[in-house]
N, C-alpha and C positions, 0 to 999 in steps of 0.2 A: 536523356531519358530512354530506358530500355523499352523494347516493344512489349514486354510483359507488364511493365509498370504502366504503360499507356493503356493496355487492355484492362488492367484493374481499374484505373481511373475512369475508363469509358463504361464500366459496368458490364464487361463482356461475360458471355455465358461460360459455363464450365468447360465446354468443348474447346472454345477459343483460348481460354486460359491455359488449357493443357497443351495446345499446339504451340504457343509462344515459348521461345527459348528463355531459360532461366539465365539472368545476366551473370557474368563472371565476377562482378564486384557490386557493392551497393553502399549507399550513404549511411553512416552510423556515428553516433556519439560513442567515443571510445577512449580508453586510457592507453598509455604506452609504457611498456616495461622500462624503457630508458629513463622515464621521469621519476621512477621510484627513488625517493631520497631527496627530491627537490624542496621538501618542506622541513628538512632537518634543521632544527634550531629556529624555525620561523613561528611566530606566535599566531599570525593570521594566515591560516592555510587556505588561501583563496582558491576554491575549486575551479574557477574559470581559467586558472593557469595550467591545470592538469587535464581538463576534459577537452578533448579535440573532436571536431566534427569533420569527417572526411571519408574517403572510399576505403573499404576493406574487402578482402577476398570473400567470395561466396563459399560457405562450407558444403561438404557432401552430406546428404541425408542418411541417417541410419534407418533400418527397416521400421522401427517403432516411432519415427518422428514425422513431423509435417513442417512444411515451409509456409509461413504466414506473411502476407503482405501487410505490414503494420500501418494502419491508418492513423492511429493515435496511441500515445503512451502517457505515462505520468512519472513524476518524481517521488520517490520514497526516501526515507532516511538512509536506507542502505546505499543509495546513490551517493549520498554525502560521504559516508564511510569509505566507499570505494574510491572516490576522487581525492580523499585526504590520505589514502593509503593507511588507514587506521581501522581497527586496532592492529591489523597486519595487512600488507598489500594483498589484494585479491588474486594477484598472480600466484601466490602461494596455494590458494584453493585450486586454481587451474592446473598447476603442476601436480598436485596431489591426485586430482581427478584423472589426469592423463596417465598416471601410473597403472590404472586398471587395464589399459591397453584397448585394442579394438577401436571403435568409434570414439571412445573417451579421449584418445590421444589427440584428436582434433582441437580440443579445448586449450591446450598449451600453446599459445601463440604469443608473439611480442606485442600484441594488442589485446584489449579486453573490451568487448561491446557490452555495455551495462544496461540496466533497466529491467524492472521486475513486474511491469504491467503492460498489457497490450490489448488492443481490439483491432481486428482486421479480417482479411479474406484469405482462406486457404488457397494456395496456388499449386502445391505439390503434396502428395502423401507418400510415405514410405511403404514398401511392399508388405509390411506387417500391420498396417493400419486397417481397421475394420469398420469403425463407427463414423468416420468422417470422410467427406468427399471434397474435391476441388470445387471452389465456389461458395462453400459454407462460410457464413459470418460468425465469428467466434470471439470470445474473450479468453484470456490465458490465466490459469491459476499459477501462482509463483513457485509452487513446490514441485520438484521432480522427485519421484519415489522409485525405488528399485522393486519392481513387482516380482522379482525372483527371491526376495528376502522374506522369510516367514513373518517377521514382526510387522512388515508393511501391510499384511492382510488383517492385522488387528487394528492398526492405526498408521496410516501412511506417514505421519509426521514422526512417529517413534522409530521408524526404521533407520539403521545406521547409514544407509545409502541415500537418505533424502538430502536434497540440496536446494538452496534458494537459487532459482533460475535467474540469470543476469547478475548474480552476485557471486555465487560459488560455481557458476557455469559461465561459459562464453556465449556469444551470439544472442544477447539480451534484447529487450524491447524498445530501447531508444534508438530506432533505426528504421530504414525503409522495409527491411525484411528481418525475420527472426526464425530461428530453428527451435522448436519445442517438441516435447514428447506428446503423442496423441492423448496420453492419460492426463495431460494438463488442460485439455480444452473443455469449454462449456459454451452453450449457445449464447450469442449476444442478445440481450433484451431488445426486442424489435422496435420499441418506441424511443429508444435512446439514440442520440447522435454518437458518432465514433468517439469523440472526446469525452462525452458523458459516460460511456460504457468503459472507457479505458482507465478511469481513475479509481475504480471501486475495489477490485477483488483482493489485492494484497491487504489493504488496511481494513476494509469492511469484513473480509473473511477472518482476519486475525481477531477483530473485535467480536465477531460472532462466536468463535470458539471460546474466547475469554469469558463471555457473559452468558451465552445461551446453551452451548454444548454441555453434555454431561461430563465432558473432560475439563470443563472450566468452572465458573462460579455457579452455574445453573440458577440464574435469577428467576424470581417468581413475582406474581402480582403483588404490588405494594412494597417491594423492596426499595429501600433508599440506597442509591449507588453514587458514590463519590467518584468523579471522573476528572483526573488531572489532565491538563492540556486539552480542555474540551473543545477548543476552536481549531485544533489541528486535524490532520487526516484521520488518525485513529479515534480521536475524541469526538469528532463530528458524527461518525457512524455509531460510536458508543451511545451518545445522547439519543439518537434515533432508535436504536435497539432497545434501550431501557424504556423509553417512552412507549414504544409499540408493545412491549411486554407487560405494560401496566405498572411499571416501576416509577420511582421518583428520581430523576436525574439531578445531581448536584454538580455543577461544572465549575472548575477553577480555571481562570484565564488571566492574561497579563495586562489587559487594557479594557477600557470602557467600549471601544469600538468592537473588540472581539466579544465582549459581553452581549452586545446587542445582536450580533450574528448568531451566537449560541442560543439566545432566547428565541430567535426566529426558527430554530430547529425544534423548539418545544422544551427546552431545558427549564425546569421548574424553579431552581435556585441557582444563581450564578454568583460566585465569589471572586473578587479581584485579589490575586495573591498578595498584593501590597497591603490588603486589609489585615492579614495575619503576620506581616513582617517578613515575607519570603521574597528575597531579591536575588536576581542572578541565578547562575547554575551551580553554585557551590552548596555542599551539604550544610545545613544550618548547625550552629554550635549547640543550640538547645532545641531539638525537635519536639520535646515534650511541651515546652511553653507554647510553641507555634501550634502544636496539635490541640492544646487546650483552647486556644483562641478559635481555631477552625471548628472544633467540636461545639463550642458555644454558639457559633453562627448557624451550624447545621441544626442543632437542637431548637434554636429559636425559630427557624423557618419550617422545620418538618416535625418537631416534637420528639425526635429520637436520634440516636446515633446511626451511622450508615451500616447496612448489612454487608456491603461489598465496597471495596476500593479498587478502582481500575487504574493501574499504575504502570506506565512505560517510561516515566521520566528518570527514575533511578535514584542516584545518590542524593539529589536535592530534595526528594520527597519521601523516600521509602521509610525513614524513621517515623515521620508524621503519619504515614499510612498505617503502619502497624499499631501505632498508639490510638489513632482516632476510630478505627473500625470497631464495631460493637463486640461485646462478649460473644464468642462463638462465630464471629464473622470471618470473612474471607478477603485477603488481599491477593489479587491476581495480577501477575506481571508478565510482560512480553518483551521488555527491553530496558535500556538504561541510557537514554540519550544524554544525561548529564554525568555519567560515570557509573562503572560497573561495581565498585566496591561499596556495598550498602552497609550502613550501621543502624541498628535499632536496639532498643532495650528489650531483651528477651523475656523479662518478667511479664511484660504486658501481653506477650504471645502465649507462653505456656500456662500462666496462671488464669488467663481468661479464655483458654481453649480456642484460640484463633488459628486460622490456617493461612499458609502462603502457598499459592498454586502457580507453578511455572507454566507458561503457555507459549507456543511458537507457531505462528502462521495458522494453518488449518489443513485438514486432510481434504481430499477431493469431494467427499460427500458433504462435509460442512461447507465447503465452497459452493457446492451446488445448491444447498438449502439457502445459503445467503444470496446467491445469484437469483434464485426464484423470488426472493423478496423484492428485488429490483424489478423483476418482471411483473409483479403484482402492485408495484408502486408503493409498497409498504416502506421501502428504503429509497431515499433520493440521493442522487450523486452529490458529492461534496466538492465539486469543481468550483474553484474560485478564480483561477487565473489560467491563461493559456499562452503558450509560447511556440514558435516554430522550432523544428528540430535543430536548425542552424543556431538557435539561441539557447541550446540546452545548458550551456555553462551558466548563463544568467538565471535560468530556471532552478538549477541545483543550488546556486548561490542564495536564492531567496529562502530555500528551505534550510540551508546551512545557518543562515543568520536569523531564523525564526521570524522572518518578515512576511509570512504568509498566513492565511487561514485555510482550513480544509485541505484540498489537494490542488497541486499545481500540475496542469495538464500540458502535454506536448503534442502538437500536430506533426505527424511524421509524413506519411505519403499523402494524406488528405490535403488538398490544396487550400481549403478554407474550413472554418467551423460550420456546424449546422448540417453536415451530410451524414448519410448512413441510416436514416430513419426508414424502416420498412413497414411500420404500423402507425401511420399518421393519425388514424382515428383515435387510437388509445392515447396518443400524445395530446391530442386536442382535448379529450375528456379530462385528462389529468391537469392540463394547463401549463403553458410555457414557463410562467413565472414560478409556479410551485416546483417545477422540476429543477430549478436552478436557484435554490435559496441563498447560496453564498456568492453568486456572481456579483461583481461590482456594477454600478450603473453604466459605466462606459462599456463594459463587456456585454451587458444585457442589451444595450442599444445596438452594439455591433451585431449581436446575434439576431435581433429583430430585423435589421437591414439584410442580413444574409438569407433570411427566409422570404424576403419580399420578392 
């Protein structure tokens, strides 16, 4: 363990952190370029075979960057894509980025440190950093934007230079240290533990833009919102956002166990996808028939068709989404976990004046508004399971096989869960159990012991 790592874990003050030497290498979950192609012709692309945990070199900081000691991170679906080398190997992104020259050239390495969420402590700041200091507790927004590109100043996600950190860039969050731009940082909610704070921004921020932002569906009081995959990371935050906005969340899940968890988040109507005949990840042969079944259930429970459909599932659900949303309604999509080629009957779109809205992550202001909701305890962490960094392969495998609910967290530098709270009074007022609605009883028991 390096002296800087020891200082971080001891809670050293900023002056001491600044005095300690930055280590030459650090522990990280990473992919290796030499492994690209190992899944050729393989049906089960087991990410535990491609994701390695070991030491990698410490990169140099650019003037607009900071070095963060990562206390905790989380698994997102882009970690699955990365480790499967699909739809293309992420090394392609790194090579393309490196062609810009300058500090961008650092990203083209024979290894790729992945991970697009993090909570931690700033230990170094670049010479061009103004708003952040060594010792600050932060969470990391997953989007890097090019502030010298005009479109970025209209919407950071629209700029051609925007990249998903830890997916389209190197030095991501599943590690003891990460390099991020200062423009990615937000203050960590003081009442949350490291692991609770680390699981939120990518998925919650994405859901915020899709549902609340004027660039998304702009839901309003009383809207019926159909949420596919309501027990997953995106879905768990979508349910909370709809409920807090005064809407009526209708969640689709794959099991009764997940249904109970989604109800605990406040979901008004929960539909098991087996009820409508939707099985597996393949696109249904007759989405209209399945859409009629789903529509009947929603009308029976709410009295009307959905105003908005929240869809990140893709090929398996998109035709149903376009059919089932009401006349003049909106289907908002941010991904395609079951396939990118969507088929739908266009008659139901154009003749009923429906809209399809594409949405990707969120800009920093939207992330800040979303992060504020966690600080106000209007949104609660969707953490359901927690793994040590050394077990990152198993954590990503859980998400790959859809055997998880909510978000799967990863402890990085933090030696145990339950650390990082700097506002215990607010935490007590909110209540420990309420803060962790998706934690299983074993994890909850362990958490209670860690606070004892």
